[in-house]
Backbone as XML, in Angstrom:
<?xml version="1.0"?>
<chain id="A" units="angstrom">
  <residue number="1" name="UNK">
    <atom name="N" x="16.242" y="31.288" z="-34.225"/>
    <atom name="CA" x="17.570" y="30.914" z="-34.636"/>
    <atom name="C" x="18.238" y="32.132" z="-35.269"/>
  </residue>
  <residue number="2" name="UNK">
    <atom name="N" x="19.450" y="32.389" z="-34.854"/>
    <atom name="CA" x="20.217" y="33.485" z="-35.435"/>
    <atom name="C" x="20.838" y="33.026" z="-36.750"/>
  </residue>
  <residue number="3" name="UNK">
    <atom name="N" x="20.760" y="33.878" z="-37.760"/>
    <atom name="CA" x="21.327" y="33.574" z="-39.075"/>
    <atom name="C" x="22.307" y="34.674" z="-39.439"/>
  </residue>
  <residue number="4" name="UNK">
    <atom name="N" x="23.528" y="34.265" z="-39.819"/>
    <atom name="CA" x="24.574" y="35.212" z="-40.205"/>
    <atom name="C" x="24.979" y="34.941" z="-41.653"/>
  </residue>
  <residue number="5" name="UNK">
    <atom name="N" x="24.862" y="35.952" z="-42.495"/>
    <atom name="CA" x="25.276" y="35.860" z="-43.897"/>
    <atom name="C" x="26.704" y="36.391" z="-43.999"/>
  </residue>
  <residue number="6" name="UNK">
    <atom name="N" x="27.590" y="35.598" z="-44.577"/>
    <atom name="CA" x="29.015" y="35.931" z="-44.575"/>
    <atom name="C" x="29.518" y="36.110" z="-46.003"/>
  </residue>
  <residue number="7" name="UNK">
    <atom name="N" x="29.999" y="37.316" z="-46.292"/>
    <atom name="CA" x="30.666" y="37.603" z="-47.561"/>
    <atom name="C" x="32.117" y="37.897" z="-47.213"/>
  </residue>
  <residue number="8" name="UNK">
    <atom name="N" x="33.029" y="37.186" z="-47.849"/>
    <atom name="CA" x="34.450" y="37.297" z="-47.531"/>
    <atom name="C" x="35.162" y="38.167" z="-48.563"/>
  </residue>
  <residue number="9" name="UNK">
    <atom name="N" x="35.567" y="39.380" z="-48.199"/>
    <atom name="CA" x="36.257" y="40.246" z="-49.156"/>
    <atom name="C" x="37.529" y="39.608" z="-49.710"/>
  </residue>
  <residue number="10" name="UNK">
    <atom name="N" x="38.204" y="38.785" z="-48.902"/>
    <atom name="CA" x="39.440" y="38.143" z="-49.356"/>
    <atom name="C" x="39.216" y="36.698" z="-49.808"/>
  </residue>
  <residue number="11" name="UNK">
    <atom name="N" x="37.962" y="36.261" z="-49.868"/>
    <atom name="CA" x="37.660" y="34.895" z="-50.298"/>
    <atom name="C" x="37.637" y="34.782" z="-51.810"/>
  </residue>
  <residue number="12" name="UNK">
    <atom name="N" x="37.348" y="33.592" z="-52.320"/>
    <atom name="CA" x="37.228" y="33.430" z="-53.772"/>
    <atom name="C" x="36.189" y="34.416" z="-54.311"/>
  </residue>
  <residue number="13" name="UNK">
    <atom name="N" x="36.504" y="35.044" z="-55.446"/>
    <atom name="CA" x="35.552" y="35.994" z="-56.018"/>
    <atom name="C" x="34.262" y="35.281" z="-56.381"/>
  </residue>
  <residue number="14" name="UNK">
    <atom name="N" x="33.157" y="35.934" z="-56.090"/>
    <atom name="CA" x="31.848" y="35.342" z="-56.361"/>
    <atom name="C" x="31.503" y="35.466" z="-57.845"/>
  </residue>
  <residue number="15" name="UNK">
    <atom name="N" x="30.843" y="34.440" z="-58.385"/>
    <atom name="CA" x="30.397" y="34.472" z="-59.783"/>
    <atom name="C" x="28.924" y="34.852" z="-59.885"/>
  </residue>
  <residue number="16" name="UNK">
    <atom name="N" x="28.313" y="35.192" z="-58.763"/>
    <atom name="CA" x="26.906" y="35.570" z="-58.738"/>
    <atom name="C" x="26.565" y="36.260" z="-57.431"/>
  </residue>
  <residue number="17" name="UNK">
    <atom name="N" x="25.297" y="36.649" z="-57.257"/>
    <atom name="CA" x="24.877" y="37.350" z="-56.044"/>
    <atom name="C" x="24.549" y="36.382" z="-54.904"/>
  </residue>
  <residue number="18" name="UNK">
    <atom name="N" x="25.535" y="36.063" z="-54.084"/>
    <atom name="CA" x="25.339" y="35.137" z="-52.970"/>
    <atom name="C" x="26.368" y="35.389" z="-51.886"/>
  </residue>
  <residue number="19" name="UNK">
    <atom name="N" x="26.123" y="34.859" z="-50.710"/>
    <atom name="CA" x="27.085" y="34.878" z="-49.610"/>
    <atom name="C" x="28.030" y="33.697" z="-49.780"/>
  </residue>
  <residue number="20" name="UNK">
    <atom name="N" x="29.271" y="33.849" z="-49.331"/>
    <atom name="CA" x="30.200" y="32.716" z="-49.348"/>
    <atom name="C" x="29.710" y="31.612" z="-48.413"/>
  </residue>
  <residue number="21" name="UNK">
    <atom name="N" x="29.123" y="32.042" z="-47.297"/>
    <atom name="CA" x="28.640" y="31.085" z="-46.301"/>
    <atom name="C" x="27.486" y="31.712" z="-45.528"/>
  </residue>
  <residue number="22" name="UNK">
    <atom name="N" x="26.668" y="30.840" z="-44.955"/>
    <atom name="CA" x="25.607" y="31.277" z="-44.052"/>
    <atom name="C" x="25.702" y="30.399" z="-42.807"/>
  </residue>
  <residue number="23" name="UNK">
    <atom name="N" x="25.813" y="31.070" z="-41.662"/>
    <atom name="CA" x="25.840" y="30.370" z="-40.379"/>
    <atom name="C" x="24.423" y="30.412" z="-39.824"/>
  </residue>
  <residue number="24" name="UNK">
    <atom name="N" x="23.841" y="29.231" z="-39.591"/>
    <atom name="CA" x="22.472" y="29.140" z="-39.067"/>
    <atom name="C" x="22.463" y="28.108" z="-37.951"/>
  </residue>
  <residue number="25" name="UNK">
    <atom name="N" x="22.342" y="28.588" z="-36.721"/>
    <atom name="CA" x="22.340" y="27.668" z="-35.592"/>
    <atom name="C" x="23.618" y="26.860" z="-35.533"/>
  </residue>
  <residue number="26" name="UNK">
    <atom name="N" x="23.476" y="25.552" z="-35.565"/>
    <atom name="CA" x="24.618" y="24.649" z="-35.445"/>
    <atom name="C" x="25.274" y="24.321" z="-36.782"/>
  </residue>
  <residue number="27" name="UNK">
    <atom name="N" x="24.836" y="24.971" z="-37.856"/>
    <atom name="CA" x="25.308" y="24.594" z="-39.189"/>
    <atom name="C" x="25.916" y="25.755" z="-39.956"/>
  </residue>
  <residue number="28" name="UNK">
    <atom name="N" x="26.844" y="25.399" z="-40.842"/>
    <atom name="CA" x="27.421" y="26.321" z="-41.814"/>
    <atom name="C" x="27.063" y="25.805" z="-43.201"/>
  </residue>
  <residue number="29" name="UNK">
    <atom name="N" x="26.512" y="26.665" z="-44.018"/>
    <atom name="CA" x="26.189" y="26.323" z="-45.400"/>
    <atom name="C" x="27.188" y="27.062" z="-46.282"/>
  </residue>
  <residue number="30" name="UNK">
    <atom name="N" x="28.023" y="26.307" z="-46.980"/>
    <atom name="CA" x="29.074" y="26.888" z="-47.810"/>
    <atom name="C" x="28.617" y="26.843" z="-49.266"/>
  </residue>
  <residue number="31" name="UNK">
    <atom name="N" x="28.553" y="28.022" z="-49.882"/>
    <atom name="CA" x="28.123" y="28.129" z="-51.273"/>
    <atom name="C" x="29.004" y="27.283" z="-52.178"/>
  </residue>
  <residue number="32" name="UNK">
    <atom name="N" x="28.393" y="26.713" z="-53.207"/>
    <atom name="CA" x="29.139" y="25.939" z="-54.193"/>
    <atom name="C" x="30.297" y="26.740" z="-54.751"/>
  </residue>
  <residue number="33" name="UNK">
    <atom name="N" x="31.461" y="26.131" z="-54.755"/>
    <atom name="CA" x="32.656" y="26.795" z="-55.266"/>
    <atom name="C" x="32.985" y="26.285" z="-56.660"/>
  </residue>
  <residue number="34" name="UNK">
    <atom name="N" x="33.524" y="27.200" z="-57.440"/>
    <atom name="CA" x="33.890" y="26.931" z="-58.822"/>
    <atom name="C" x="35.408" y="26.768" z="-58.909"/>
  </residue>
  <residue number="35" name="UNK">
    <atom name="N" x="35.903" y="26.217" z="-60.011"/>
    <atom name="CA" x="37.354" y="26.090" z="-60.185"/>
    <atom name="C" x="37.969" y="27.369" z="-60.744"/>
  </residue>
  <residue number="36" name="UNK">
    <atom name="N" x="37.499" y="28.503" z="-60.225"/>
    <atom name="CA" x="38.026" y="29.787" z="-60.675"/>
    <atom name="C" x="39.203" y="30.193" z="-59.804"/>
  </residue>
  <residue number="37" name="UNK">
    <atom name="N" x="40.075" y="30.992" z="-60.391"/>
    <atom name="CA" x="41.213" y="31.508" z="-59.652"/>
    <atom name="C" x="40.720" y="32.532" z="-58.639"/>
  </residue>
  <residue number="38" name="UNK">
    <atom name="N" x="41.408" y="32.629" z="-57.527"/>
    <atom name="CA" x="40.933" y="33.450" z="-56.406"/>
    <atom name="C" x="40.667" y="34.903" z="-56.797"/>
  </residue>
  <residue number="39" name="UNK">
    <atom name="N" x="41.501" y="35.468" z="-57.652"/>
    <atom name="CA" x="41.377" y="36.890" z="-57.976"/>
    <atom name="C" x="40.635" y="37.167" z="-59.273"/>
  </residue>
  <residue number="40" name="UNK">
    <atom name="N" x="40.099" y="36.128" z="-59.925"/>
    <atom name="CA" x="39.415" y="36.335" z="-61.205"/>
    <atom name="C" x="38.270" y="35.341" z="-61.336"/>
  </residue>
  <residue number="41" name="UNK">
    <atom name="N" x="37.040" y="35.807" z="-61.120"/>
    <atom name="CA" x="35.890" y="34.900" z="-61.130"/>
    <atom name="C" x="35.485" y="34.450" z="-62.526"/>
  </residue>
  <residue number="42" name="UNK">
    <atom name="N" x="36.153" y="34.948" z="-63.548"/>
    <atom name="CA" x="35.840" y="34.545" z="-64.924"/>
    <atom name="C" x="36.864" y="33.552" z="-65.472"/>
  </residue>
  <residue number="43" name="UNK">
    <atom name="N" x="38.002" y="33.409" z="-64.788"/>
    <atom name="CA" x="39.085" y="32.576" z="-65.300"/>
    <atom name="C" x="39.167" y="31.251" z="-64.542"/>
  </residue>
  <residue number="44" name="UNK">
    <atom name="N" x="38.954" y="30.154" z="-65.281"/>
    <atom name="CA" x="39.085" y="28.822" z="-64.690"/>
    <atom name="C" x="40.556" y="28.456" z="-64.587"/>
  </residue>
  <residue number="45" name="UNK">
    <atom name="N" x="40.878" y="27.639" z="-63.594"/>
    <atom name="CA" x="42.221" y="27.095" z="-63.500"/>
    <atom name="C" x="42.478" y="26.305" z="-64.785"/>
  </residue>
  <residue number="46" name="UNK">
    <atom name="N" x="43.697" y="26.344" z="-65.292"/>
    <atom name="CA" x="43.991" y="25.607" z="-66.526"/>
    <atom name="C" x="44.113" y="24.117" z="-66.220"/>
  </residue>
  <residue number="47" name="UNK">
    <atom name="N" x="43.760" y="23.298" z="-67.200"/>
    <atom name="CA" x="43.819" y="21.852" z="-67.044"/>
    <atom name="C" x="42.447" y="21.218" z="-67.106"/>
  </residue>
  <residue number="48" name="UNK">
    <atom name="N" x="42.397" y="19.941" z="-66.788"/>
    <atom name="CA" x="41.161" y="19.169" z="-66.880"/>
    <atom name="C" x="40.450" y="19.024" z="-65.548"/>
  </residue>
  <residue number="49" name="UNK">
    <atom name="N" x="39.689" y="17.946" z="-65.431"/>
    <atom name="CA" x="38.852" y="17.737" z="-64.249"/>
    <atom name="C" x="39.673" y="17.615" z="-62.963"/>
  </residue>
  <residue number="50" name="UNK">
    <atom name="N" x="40.870" y="17.027" z="-63.046"/>
    <atom name="CA" x="41.691" y="16.900" z="-61.835"/>
    <atom name="C" x="42.075" y="18.275" z="-61.297"/>
  </residue>
  <residue number="51" name="UNK">
    <atom name="N" x="42.566" y="19.145" z="-62.181"/>
    <atom name="CA" x="42.968" y="20.483" z="-61.759"/>
    <atom name="C" x="41.762" y="21.291" z="-61.284"/>
  </residue>
  <residue number="52" name="UNK">
    <atom name="N" x="40.635" y="21.136" z="-61.989"/>
    <atom name="CA" x="39.431" y="21.859" z="-61.579"/>
    <atom name="C" x="38.948" y="21.395" z="-60.203"/>
  </residue>
  <residue number="53" name="UNK">
    <atom name="N" x="38.987" y="20.090" z="-59.964"/>
    <atom name="CA" x="38.545" y="19.577" z="-58.657"/>
    <atom name="C" x="39.467" y="20.066" z="-57.544"/>
  </residue>
  <residue number="54" name="UNK">
    <atom name="N" x="40.779" y="20.049" z="-57.784"/>
    <atom name="CA" x="41.718" y="20.587" z="-56.790"/>
    <atom name="C" x="41.398" y="22.049" z="-56.490"/>
  </residue>
  <residue number="55" name="UNK">
    <atom name="N" x="41.148" y="22.857" z="-57.530"/>
    <atom name="CA" x="40.879" y="24.281" z="-57.309"/>
    <atom name="C" x="39.582" y="24.491" z="-56.536"/>
  </residue>
  <residue number="56" name="UNK">
    <atom name="N" x="38.552" y="23.715" z="-56.873"/>
    <atom name="CA" x="37.286" y="23.803" z="-56.131"/>
    <atom name="C" x="37.525" y="23.488" z="-54.656"/>
  </residue>
  <residue number="57" name="UNK">
    <atom name="N" x="38.256" y="22.416" z="-54.381"/>
    <atom name="CA" x="38.514" y="22.035" z="-52.990"/>
    <atom name="C" x="39.348" y="23.098" z="-52.275"/>
  </residue>
  <residue number="58" name="UNK">
    <atom name="N" x="40.337" y="23.672" z="-52.964"/>
    <atom name="CA" x="41.134" y="24.750" z="-52.358"/>
    <atom name="C" x="40.243" y="25.940" z="-52.022"/>
  </residue>
  <residue number="59" name="UNK">
    <atom name="N" x="39.333" y="26.283" z="-52.928"/>
    <atom name="CA" x="38.422" y="27.398" z="-52.668"/>
    <atom name="C" x="37.504" y="27.098" z="-51.486"/>
  </residue>
  <residue number="60" name="UNK">
    <atom name="N" x="37.021" y="25.857" z="-51.403"/>
    <atom name="CA" x="36.177" y="25.464" z="-50.270"/>
    <atom name="C" x="36.948" y="25.530" z="-48.953"/>
  </residue>
  <residue number="61" name="UNK">
    <atom name="N" x="38.176" y="25.034" z="-48.949"/>
    <atom name="CA" x="39.014" y="25.086" z="-47.744"/>
    <atom name="C" x="39.245" y="26.541" z="-47.337"/>
  </residue>
  <residue number="62" name="UNK">
    <atom name="N" x="39.481" y="27.408" z="-48.316"/>
    <atom name="CA" x="39.686" y="28.833" z="-48.051"/>
    <atom name="C" x="38.468" y="29.435" z="-47.345"/>
  </residue>
  <residue number="63" name="UNK">
    <atom name="N" x="37.283" y="29.127" z="-47.848"/>
    <atom name="CA" x="36.057" y="29.640" z="-47.224"/>
    <atom name="C" x="35.889" y="29.051" z="-45.824"/>
  </residue>
  <residue number="64" name="UNK">
    <atom name="N" x="36.066" y="27.737" z="-45.691"/>
    <atom name="CA" x="35.933" y="27.101" z="-44.375"/>
    <atom name="C" x="36.864" y="27.745" z="-43.349"/>
  </residue>
  <residue number="65" name="UNK">
    <atom name="N" x="38.141" y="27.915" z="-43.713"/>
    <atom name="CA" x="39.104" y="28.520" z="-42.786"/>
    <atom name="C" x="38.693" y="29.937" z="-42.418"/>
  </residue>
  <residue number="66" name="UNK">
    <atom name="N" x="38.210" y="30.675" z="-43.399"/>
    <atom name="CA" x="37.828" y="32.071" z="-43.161"/>
    <atom name="C" x="36.658" y="32.211" z="-42.191"/>
  </residue>
  <residue number="67" name="UNK">
    <atom name="N" x="35.838" y="31.172" z="-42.082"/>
    <atom name="CA" x="34.697" y="31.220" z="-41.153"/>
    <atom name="C" x="34.958" y="30.374" z="-39.901"/>
  </residue>
  <residue number="68" name="UNK">
    <atom name="N" x="36.220" y="29.984" z="-39.697"/>
    <atom name="CA" x="36.597" y="29.268" z="-38.482"/>
    <atom name="C" x="36.261" y="27.792" z="-38.490"/>
  </residue>
  <residue number="69" name="UNK">
    <atom name="N" x="36.186" y="27.192" z="-39.670"/>
    <atom name="CA" x="35.850" y="25.772" z="-39.760"/>
    <atom name="C" x="36.935" y="25.031" z="-40.539"/>
  </residue>
  <residue number="70" name="UNK">
    <atom name="N" x="36.688" y="23.767" z="-40.819"/>
    <atom name="CA" x="37.666" y="22.946" z="-41.530"/>
    <atom name="C" x="36.968" y="21.744" z="-42.165"/>
  </residue>
  <residue number="71" name="UNK">
    <atom name="N" x="37.712" y="21.029" z="-42.994"/>
    <atom name="CA" x="37.150" y="19.868" z="-43.690"/>
    <atom name="C" x="36.649" y="18.788" z="-42.738"/>
  </residue>
  <residue number="72" name="UNK">
    <atom name="N" x="37.254" y="18.673" z="-41.559"/>
    <atom name="CA" x="36.812" y="17.619" z="-40.635"/>
    <atom name="C" x="35.438" y="17.900" z="-40.030"/>
  </residue>
  <residue number="73" name="UNK">
    <atom name="N" x="34.886" y="19.096" z="-40.262"/>
    <atom name="CA" x="33.546" y="19.425" z="-39.770"/>
    <atom name="C" x="32.478" y="19.334" z="-40.863"/>
  </residue>
  <residue number="74" name="UNK">
    <atom name="N" x="32.896" y="18.951" z="-42.071"/>
    <atom name="CA" x="31.934" y="18.855" z="-43.177"/>
    <atom name="C" x="31.040" y="17.641" z="-42.963"/>
  </residue>
  <residue number="75" name="UNK">
    <atom name="N" x="29.738" y="17.870" z="-42.993"/>
    <atom name="CA" x="28.733" y="16.829" z="-42.786"/>
    <atom name="C" x="28.226" y="16.285" z="-44.115"/>
  </residue>
  <residue number="76" name="UNK">
    <atom name="N" x="28.066" y="17.192" z="-45.085"/>
    <atom name="CA" x="27.443" y="16.829" z="-46.356"/>
    <atom name="C" x="28.078" y="17.620" z="-47.490"/>
  </residue>
  <residue number="77" name="UNK">
    <atom name="N" x="28.285" y="16.955" z="-48.612"/>
    <atom name="CA" x="28.790" y="17.607" z="-49.824"/>
    <atom name="C" x="27.844" y="17.306" z="-50.974"/>
  </residue>
  <residue number="78" name="UNK">
    <atom name="N" x="27.716" y="18.289" z="-51.847"/>
    <atom name="CA" x="26.920" y="18.093" z="-53.066"/>
    <atom name="C" x="27.836" y="18.469" z="-54.227"/>
  </residue>
  <residue number="79" name="UNK">
    <atom name="N" x="27.999" y="17.525" z="-55.152"/>
    <atom name="CA" x="28.875" y="17.715" z="-56.306"/>
    <atom name="C" x="28.011" y="17.840" z="-57.554"/>
  </residue>
  <residue number="80" name="UNK">
    <atom name="N" x="28.311" y="18.845" z="-58.354"/>
    <atom name="CA" x="27.661" y="19.015" z="-59.658"/>
    <atom name="C" x="28.725" y="18.724" z="-60.704"/>
  </residue>
  <residue number="81" name="UNK">
    <atom name="N" x="28.444" y="17.785" z="-61.586"/>
    <atom name="CA" x="29.428" y="17.326" z="-62.561"/>
    <atom name="C" x="28.825" y="17.381" z="-63.958"/>
  </residue>
  <residue number="82" name="UNK">
    <atom name="N" x="29.506" y="18.070" z="-64.881"/>
    <atom name="CA" x="28.992" y="18.222" z="-66.242"/>
    <atom name="C" x="29.131" y="16.925" z="-67.030"/>
  </residue>
  <residue number="83" name="UNK">
    <atom name="N" x="30.257" y="16.237" z="-66.881"/>
    <atom name="CA" x="30.514" y="15.017" z="-67.650"/>
    <atom name="C" x="30.718" y="13.847" z="-66.688"/>
  </residue>
  <residue number="84" name="UNK">
    <atom name="N" x="29.784" y="12.913" z="-66.668"/>
    <atom name="CA" x="29.917" y="11.795" z="-65.735"/>
    <atom name="C" x="31.054" y="10.853" z="-66.102"/>
  </residue>
  <residue number="85" name="UNK">
    <atom name="N" x="31.651" y="11.043" z="-67.262"/>
    <atom name="CA" x="32.879" y="10.326" z="-67.594"/>
    <atom name="C" x="34.035" y="10.768" z="-66.701"/>
  </residue>
  <residue number="86" name="UNK">
    <atom name="N" x="33.889" y="11.923" z="-66.050"/>
    <atom name="CA" x="34.910" y="12.454" z="-65.133"/>
    <atom name="C" x="34.709" y="11.995" z="-63.689"/>
  </residue>
  <residue number="87" name="UNK">
    <atom name="N" x="33.687" y="11.183" z="-63.442"/>
    <atom name="CA" x="33.307" y="10.793" z="-62.084"/>
    <atom name="C" x="34.468" y="10.179" z="-61.304"/>
  </residue>
  <residue number="88" name="UNK">
    <atom name="N" x="35.157" y="9.192" z="-61.871"/>
    <atom name="CA" x="36.240" y="8.517" z="-61.146"/>
    <atom name="C" x="37.407" y="9.456" z="-60.860"/>
  </residue>
  <residue number="89" name="UNK">
    <atom name="N" x="37.780" y="10.275" z="-61.845"/>
    <atom name="CA" x="38.889" y="11.219" z="-61.646"/>
    <atom name="C" x="38.536" y="12.246" z="-60.570"/>
  </residue>
  <residue number="90" name="UNK">
    <atom name="N" x="37.326" y="12.778" z="-60.638"/>
    <atom name="CA" x="36.889" y="13.745" z="-59.629"/>
    <atom name="C" x="36.893" y="13.095" z="-58.249"/>
  </residue>
  <residue number="91" name="UNK">
    <atom name="N" x="36.367" y="11.874" z="-58.144"/>
    <atom name="CA" x="36.319" y="11.170" z="-56.859"/>
    <atom name="C" x="37.700" y="10.993" z="-56.253"/>
  </residue>
  <residue number="92" name="UNK">
    <atom name="N" x="38.673" y="10.649" z="-57.073"/>
    <atom name="CA" x="40.031" y="10.423" z="-56.591"/>
    <atom name="C" x="40.602" y="11.687" z="-55.947"/>
  </residue>
  <residue number="93" name="UNK">
    <atom name="N" x="40.413" y="12.821" z="-56.599"/>
    <atom name="CA" x="40.908" y="14.087" z="-56.055"/>
    <atom name="C" x="40.102" y="14.473" z="-54.816"/>
  </residue>
  <residue number="94" name="UNK">
    <atom name="N" x="38.788" y="14.432" z="-54.919"/>
    <atom name="CA" x="37.893" y="14.797" z="-53.811"/>
    <atom name="C" x="38.252" y="14.009" z="-52.553"/>
  </residue>
  <residue number="95" name="UNK">
    <atom name="N" x="38.359" y="12.698" z="-52.689"/>
    <atom name="CA" x="38.614" y="11.823" z="-51.539"/>
    <atom name="C" x="39.946" y="12.136" z="-50.862"/>
  </residue>
  <residue number="96" name="UNK">
    <atom name="N" x="40.933" y="12.594" z="-51.633"/>
    <atom name="CA" x="42.264" y="12.864" z="-51.079"/>
    <atom name="C" x="42.264" y="13.998" z="-50.048"/>
  </residue>
  <residue number="97" name="UNK">
    <atom name="N" x="41.213" y="14.786" z="-50.001"/>
    <atom name="CA" x="41.131" y="15.905" z="-49.063"/>
    <atom name="C" x="40.550" y="15.513" z="-47.702"/>
  </residue>
  <residue number="98" name="UNK">
    <atom name="N" x="40.022" y="14.312" z="-47.598"/>
    <atom name="CA" x="39.344" y="13.891" z="-46.368"/>
    <atom name="C" x="40.021" y="12.677" z="-45.745"/>
  </residue>
  <residue number="99" name="UNK">
    <atom name="N" x="39.834" y="12.515" z="-44.440"/>
    <atom name="CA" x="40.199" y="11.287" z="-43.751"/>
    <atom name="C" x="39.266" y="10.204" z="-44.287"/>
  </residue>
  <residue number="100" name="UNK">
    <atom name="N" x="39.812" y="9.098" z="-44.756"/>
    <atom name="CA" x="38.974" y="8.063" z="-45.384"/>
    <atom name="C" x="37.956" y="7.452" z="-44.425"/>
  </residue>
  <residue number="101" name="UNK">
    <atom name="N" x="38.164" y="7.614" z="-43.132"/>
    <atom name="CA" x="37.212" y="7.104" z="-42.142"/>
    <atom name="C" x="36.147" y="8.135" z="-41.766"/>
  </residue>
  <residue number="102" name="UNK">
    <atom name="N" x="36.291" y="9.363" z="-42.289"/>
    <atom name="CA" x="35.367" y="10.438" z="-41.922"/>
    <atom name="C" x="34.865" y="11.190" z="-43.153"/>
  </residue>
  <residue number="103" name="UNK">
    <atom name="N" x="34.524" y="10.448" z="-44.183"/>
    <atom name="CA" x="33.991" y="11.086" z="-45.392"/>
    <atom name="C" x="32.591" y="11.625" z="-45.120"/>
  </residue>
  <residue number="104" name="UNK">
    <atom name="N" x="32.292" y="12.841" z="-45.597"/>
    <atom name="CA" x="30.935" y="13.361" z="-45.403"/>
    <atom name="C" x="29.927" y="12.610" z="-46.264"/>
  </residue>
  <residue number="105" name="UNK">
    <atom name="N" x="28.666" y="12.680" z="-45.881"/>
    <atom name="CA" x="27.602" y="12.194" z="-46.766"/>
    <atom name="C" x="27.688" y="13.028" z="-48.044"/>
  </residue>
  <residue number="106" name="UNK">
    <atom name="N" x="27.229" y="12.468" z="-49.182"/>
    <atom name="CA" x="27.410" y="13.198" z="-50.433"/>
    <atom name="C" x="26.402" y="12.784" z="-51.480"/>
  </residue>
  <residue number="107" name="UNK">
    <atom name="N" x="26.059" y="13.733" z="-52.320"/>
    <atom name="CA" x="25.267" y="13.489" z="-53.518"/>
    <atom name="C" x="26.056" y="14.030" z="-54.693"/>
  </residue>
  <residue number="108" name="UNK">
    <atom name="N" x="26.038" y="13.322" z="-55.812"/>
    <atom name="CA" x="26.679" y="13.804" z="-57.038"/>
    <atom name="C" x="25.600" y="13.896" z="-58.111"/>
  </residue>
  <residue number="109" name="UNK">
    <atom name="N" x="25.472" y="15.067" z="-58.699"/>
    <atom name="CA" x="24.399" y="15.344" z="-59.648"/>
    <atom name="C" x="24.992" y="15.682" z="-61.006"/>
  </residue>
  <residue number="110" name="UNK">
    <atom name="N" x="24.514" y="15.032" z="-62.045"/>
    <atom name="CA" x="24.918" y="15.368" z="-63.406"/>
    <atom name="C" x="24.129" y="16.571" z="-63.892"/>
  </residue>
  <residue number="111" name="UNK">
    <atom name="N" x="24.829" y="17.536" z="-64.481"/>
    <atom name="CA" x="24.190" y="18.758" z="-64.969"/>
    <atom name="C" x="24.614" y="19.017" z="-66.414"/>
  </residue>
  <residue number="112" name="UNK">
    <atom name="N" x="23.867" y="19.863" z="-67.102"/>
    <atom name="CA" x="24.191" y="20.166" z="-68.500"/>
    <atom name="C" x="25.166" y="21.320" z="-68.647"/>
  </residue>
  <residue number="113" name="UNK">
    <atom name="N" x="25.404" y="22.063" z="-67.591"/>
    <atom name="CA" x="26.348" y="23.172" z="-67.654"/>
    <atom name="C" x="26.493" y="23.841" z="-66.305"/>
  </residue>
  <residue number="114" name="UNK">
    <atom name="N" x="27.615" y="24.549" z="-66.136"/>
    <atom name="CA" x="27.897" y="25.295" z="-64.907"/>
    <atom name="C" x="28.404" y="26.689" z="-65.272"/>
  </residue>
  <residue number="115" name="UNK">
    <atom name="N" x="28.314" y="27.611" z="-64.331"/>
    <atom name="CA" x="28.802" y="28.972" z="-64.545"/>
    <atom name="C" x="30.270" y="28.952" z="-64.957"/>
  </residue>
  <residue number="116" name="UNK">
    <atom name="N" x="30.647" y="29.925" z="-65.757"/>
    <atom name="CA" x="32.035" y="30.120" z="-66.199"/>
    <atom name="C" x="32.563" y="28.949" z="-67.034"/>
  </residue>
  <residue number="117" name="UNK">
    <atom name="N" x="31.682" y="28.035" z="-67.462"/>
    <atom name="CA" x="32.125" y="26.899" z="-68.266"/>
    <atom name="C" x="32.844" y="25.828" z="-67.470"/>
  </residue>
  <residue number="118" name="UNK">
    <atom name="N" x="32.648" y="25.826" z="-66.160"/>
    <atom name="CA" x="33.318" y="24.856" z="-65.288"/>
    <atom name="C" x="32.792" y="23.445" z="-65.525"/>
  </residue>
  <residue number="119" name="UNK">
    <atom name="N" x="33.613" y="22.467" z="-65.161"/>
    <atom name="CA" x="33.226" y="21.055" z="-65.251"/>
    <atom name="C" x="32.706" y="20.511" z="-63.935"/>
  </residue>
  <residue number="120" name="UNK">
    <atom name="N" x="33.028" y="21.193" z="-62.816"/>
    <atom name="CA" x="32.650" y="20.702" z="-61.495"/>
    <atom name="C" x="32.377" y="21.882" z="-60.554"/>
  </residue>
  <residue number="121" name="UNK">
    <atom name="N" x="31.429" y="21.688" z="-59.665"/>
    <atom name="CA" x="31.129" y="22.633" z="-58.585"/>
    <atom name="C" x="30.764" y="21.792" z="-57.366"/>
  </residue>
  <residue number="122" name="UNK">
    <atom name="N" x="31.203" y="22.230" z="-56.186"/>
    <atom name="CA" x="30.919" y="21.484" z="-54.957"/>
    <atom name="C" x="30.485" y="22.464" z="-53.874"/>
  </residue>
  <residue number="123" name="UNK">
    <atom name="N" x="29.429" y="22.101" z="-53.137"/>
    <atom name="CA" x="29.040" y="22.883" z="-51.962"/>
    <atom name="C" x="29.039" y="21.983" z="-50.737"/>
  </residue>
  <residue number="124" name="UNK">
    <atom name="N" x="29.104" y="22.603" z="-49.562"/>
    <atom name="CA" x="29.200" y="21.877" z="-48.299"/>
    <atom name="C" x="28.152" y="22.351" z="-47.301"/>
  </residue>
  <residue number="125" name="UNK">
    <atom name="N" x="27.793" y="21.445" z="-46.405"/>
    <atom name="CA" x="27.143" y="21.782" z="-45.145"/>
    <atom name="C" x="28.091" y="21.263" z="-44.066"/>
  </residue>
  <residue number="126" name="UNK">
    <atom name="N" x="28.423" y="22.123" z="-43.117"/>
    <atom name="CA" x="29.372" y="21.748" z="-42.069"/>
    <atom name="C" x="28.779" y="22.050" z="-40.697"/>
  </residue>
  <residue number="127" name="UNK">
    <atom name="N" x="29.306" y="21.374" z="-39.692"/>
    <atom name="CA" x="28.940" y="21.690" z="-38.315"/>
    <atom name="C" x="29.569" y="23.025" z="-37.959"/>
  </residue>
  <residue number="128" name="UNK">
    <atom name="N" x="28.863" y="23.803" z="-37.182"/>
    <atom name="CA" x="29.345" y="25.130" z="-36.794"/>
    <atom name="C" x="30.318" y="25.016" z="-35.638"/>
  </residue>
</chain>
């Protein structure tokens, strides 16, 4: 199986040593995105969980587009959430990005902290 590691110079700035995406066979693995601004990996978007979730989704869409994919090809999502009291608000924003009849499989995991002090991080597996 051919594996391609993709680092996007114009993509969201990375907060650690990783590829934005890895193409492996029929799948794309999209690294978890943070609610950081595109040009500053240390600065979170201002606001609460709604704004952070929107920024994470925008960053994910940016990566997907850059590798020739889109939200309709997402098979699986994994959400990391610091405060489960934010679950409903995050879900409302997250769901608005997808066709309600084509939601990807998903896991949501409660964590004690995320890089850059973020409240939410989401990663994807998509069809290639």
